[in-house]
N, C-alpha and C positions, 0 to 999 in steps of 0.2 A: 454539434455534442462537448466535442472537443475546444477550450476555451485558449487561445495561447494566452502563458506571462509572460513577467520582464526575461530578463536578460537571465541567468543561472549557470552556474559553475556543476561544467561536471563531469563526472570520469567514463567512458566509454566500456561496457561490459561484459563487450565480444576484441577487442583489439589494445583495451585499456589507455586506450590514448583520452585527454585532461584536453578542456574546448572549455569555451564559454560560447551557449545558446541557448532561445526563447525554448522554452518545455510545452506541453498543450496536455489536460486536466486528460486524464480517462476518466469511464466512469464510475472506479473507485478512486479517485479524486485521487489516484496515483500520476505522478508527472512521465509524459513519453517523449525522448529524446531522438533525435539521430542524428547519428557519429559524422563528425565530418570529415573524417579521416578513410573511413570502416564505410560510411552510410545506410548504415543498419541502423531500425530503431531499437528501441530496449528503453524497460524500464527504472525511472525513480523511484524511493519513499514515497508515503504521505508526509505532507509535513507533521509537524506535532503536534496543535491544535488538532488535526480533521483527525488523529492515528484517537488521542482523549476523549473526544467527543463520540469517533468509535465505541472503545471500549463503555465509555457513560449508558451507550443504545446496549450493550450485546448484554453489562451488569443488569443492566433493567429492568428486561426482558429476564436473566434469568434469576432472577428474585421474585419476580413477576409470576413467574410460573411454578416455582417451589413456593410459591405463597400458596393461589390458591391449591398446590395439589396438596398442601397440607392442610391447610382450613376446609376445603371444599369437597378433597376429594379427585379436584377435577384433572385433569391434561389438558393441557390447553398446548394445543399446535400454533408454531409463531408463524406467522403469513412468508410475504417472498421477502416486505425488507428487515427484518434482524437478524431471517437464514443471510442475504445479500451483505449485507455490513456485516457479518462473523468471517464470510466467502473472502470480502477487500479486502476484512486485517490477517488470514491467512496467509493472500497473496502480498502484499505488505510483507509483511514475517522474509516472505520467501525472496523478495526485493530485496531485501535490506540484505540479506546471507548474498546475495550475487552484489550488491557496489559493494559491502566492507571485505569483500576478495578481491573486485578487482580496483580497491585501492591501497591495499594491500604490499609493501615492498613484494620485489624479485626475490622467489629467492632463488640463490648464484652457489651453483655446491660449489 
């Protein structure tokens, strides 16, 4: 399932080491790296293009659900894929915050 991608720069979210490695793509299109220093695996955010496509899917289903409810009075329950896409965006938000914290300069008192 995981596909290897070209070499990319990364910052470990565990030990904050910077290195270059080949990530693997996860189910939600997040990138999984293994740190060269502490050997822990961590996730990196999905590419911008994927995030835009995921948001498009979420908005399309949101408009579809709202339209059917307003016009026909039917409440549509989304299937697996729209829920999975929403979960992927939620997971991406968490990963983006972790990476931003790891890349921020260390505070020295």
